[in-house]
C-alpha positions in Angstrom: 0.0 0.0 0.0 1.3 3.5 -0.9 1.8 6.0 1.9 0.1 9.1 0.5 1.5 11.4 3.1 5.1 10.2 2.3 4.4 10.8 -1.4 3.0 14.3 -0.7 6.0 15.1 1.4 8.4 13.9 -1.3 6.5 15.9 -4.0 6.6 19.0 -1.8 10.4 18.5 -1.3 11.0 18.1 -5.0 8.9 21.2 -5.8 10.8 23.2 -3.2 14.2 22.1 -4.6 13.1 23.1 -8.1 11.9 26.4 -6.9 15.3 27.0 -5.2 17.1 26.2 -8.5 14.8 28.6 -10.3 15.5 31.4 -7.8 19.2 30.8 -8.2 18.7 31.0 -12.0 16.9 34.3 -11.7 19.7 35.7 -9.6 22.3 34.5 -12.1 20.3 36.1 -14.9 20.2 39.4 -13.1 24.0 39.3 -12.5 24.5 38.5 -16.2 22.4 41.6 -17.1 24.4 43.7 -14.7 27.6 42.6 -16.3 26.2 43.3 -19.8 25.3 46.8 -18.7 28.8 47.3 -17.3 30.3 46.2 -20.6 28.1 48.5 -22.5 28.8 51.5 -20.3 32.6 50.9 -20.4 32.6 50.0 -24.1 34.8 47.0 -23.2 35.1 44.1 -20.8 38.1 43.0 -18.7 39.4 39.5 -19.0 38.2 38.9 -15.4 34.7 40.2 -16.2 34.5 38.0 -19.3 35.6 35.0 -17.3 32.9 35.8 -14.6 30.3 36.2 -17.4 31.2 32.9 -19.0 31.2 31.0 -15.7 27.9 32.6 -14.6 26.2 31.9 -18.0 27.4 28.3 -17.9 26.0 27.9 -14.4 22.7 29.4 -15.5 22.5 26.9 -18.3 23.1 24.0 -16.0 20.5 25.3 -13.5 17.9 25.6 -16.3 18.7 22.1 -17.5 18.3 20.8 -14.0 14.7 22.1 -13.8 14.0 20.7 -17.2 14.4 23.6 -19.5 16.3 22.9 -22.7 17.6 25.0 -25.5 15.7 24.5 -28.8 17.0 25.8 -32.1 14.7 28.2 -33.8 14.1 27.4 -37.5 15.1 30.6 -39.4 15.1 29.0 -42.8 13.0 31.2 -45.1 10.0 29.7 -46.8 9.8 29.3 -50.6 7.3 32.2 -50.7 9.8 34.4 -48.8 12.6 33.6 -51.1 10.6 34.3 -54.2 9.3 37.5 -52.7 12.8 38.7 -51.9 14.0 37.7 -55.3 11.2 39.6 -57.0 11.9 42.7 -54.8 15.6 42.6 -55.6 14.9 42.2 -59.3 12.5 45.1 -59.3 15.1 47.3 -57.4 17.8 46.4 -59.9 15.5 47.1 -62.9 15.0 50.6 -61.5 
């Protein structure tokens, strides 16, 4: 027989751990944005800052993977209609 209270406790624990990982991910994301702002304002980045940025972004990726989020490539291949439309526009522009 399944102990429902034990299962509920386990589920609550897992949810709590995932929430903690998501909080850590949000913090890492904020720190990455702060570094990006620092880079933009300075017009450059130090080697130490780039190292910190890279390590933080890798940590964020691992945190997101831990909670089940995965990168998915976006299909940016133009459709045939888009290719033909672009070709027609370019031809019209070159014909003057």
